[in-house]
C-alpha positions in Angstrom: 38.4 30.8 -14.5 36.5 31.6 -17.6 33.2 33.5 -17.2 30.3 34.1 -19.6 30.1 37.6 -20.8 26.6 39.1 -20.8 27.1 39.7 -24.6 26.8 36.0 -25.3 23.5 35.5 -23.6 20.4 36.1 -25.6 17.8 37.7 -23.3 14.9 36.4 -25.4 15.8 32.7 -25.2 16.7 32.2 -21.5 14.2 31.4 -18.8 13.6 33.8 -16.0 13.9 32.9 -12.3 10.1 32.7 -12.0 9.7 30.2 -14.9 12.5 28.0 -13.5 10.8 28.0 -10.0 7.4 27.1 -11.6 9.0 24.2 -13.5 10.8 23.0 -10.5 7.6 23.2 -8.4 5.7 21.2 -11.0 8.4 18.5 -11.1 8.4 18.2 -7.3 4.6 18.0 -7.2 4.5 15.3 -9.8 7.3 13.3 -8.0 5.4 13.6 -4.7 2.1 12.5 -6.3 3.8 9.5 -7.8 5.5 8.6 -4.5 2.2 8.8 -2.7 0.5 6.6 -5.3 3.2 4.0 -4.9 3.0 4.0 -1.1 -0.8 3.7 -1.2 -0.5 0.8 -3.6 2.0 -1.0 -1.4 0.0 -0.4 1.8 -3.3 -1.6 0.2 -1.6 -4.7 -1.3 0.0 -5.7 2.0 -3.2 -5.1 4.0 -5.4 -7.0 1.5 -3.5 -10.2 2.0 -3.9 -10.0 5.8 -7.4 -8.8 6.3 -10.0 -11.3 7.6 -13.6 -10.2 7.9 -14.8 -10.3 11.5 -16.8 -13.5 12.1 -15.4 -15.1 9.0 -15.1 -18.8 9.0 -11.5 -20.1 8.9 -12.2 -23.8 8.5 -14.3 -26.6 9.8 -14.3 -28.6 13.0 -12.6 -32.0 12.5 -15.1 -33.7 14.8 -18.5 -32.4 13.6 -17.8 -30.3 10.5 -19.2 -27.1 12.0 -17.7 -23.9 10.5 -15.1 -22.4 12.9 -15.0 -18.8 13.6 -11.9 -16.5 13.6 -9.6 -17.1 16.6 -11.8 -20.0 18.0 -10.2 -22.3 20.5 -13.2 -24.6 20.7 -15.9 -25.6 18.3 -19.1 -23.7 19.1 -21.3 -26.8 18.3 -19.5 -29.8 19.8 -16.9 -28.2 22.1 -14.0 -30.0 20.5 -10.6 -28.2 20.9 -9.5 -26.5 17.7 -6.1 -27.7 16.4 -3.9 -24.7 15.3 -3.2 -26.5 12.0 -6.9 -27.1 11.6 -8.3 -24.4 9.3 -8.3 -26.3 6.1 -11.6 -25.7 4.3 -13.5 -28.8 3.2 
């Protein structure tokens, strides 16, 4: 096994242990920050497509045209049963 003799190492050009640790810490911090940013973006993107404001109308009653509230089983105006496929906006 060939080793490096201390005579071949220029003490002025090599990084010390402290400098190497600082560089490694900065790289790790940047990587973690980028990872957190990506995770936050994905979570917000997935939640944004599923969120419905409470009390938001999801469609109209096929009998009377009254706006239907979220998770309504019956129309609040005429009492007609809400069809699960009914939710198309007029």
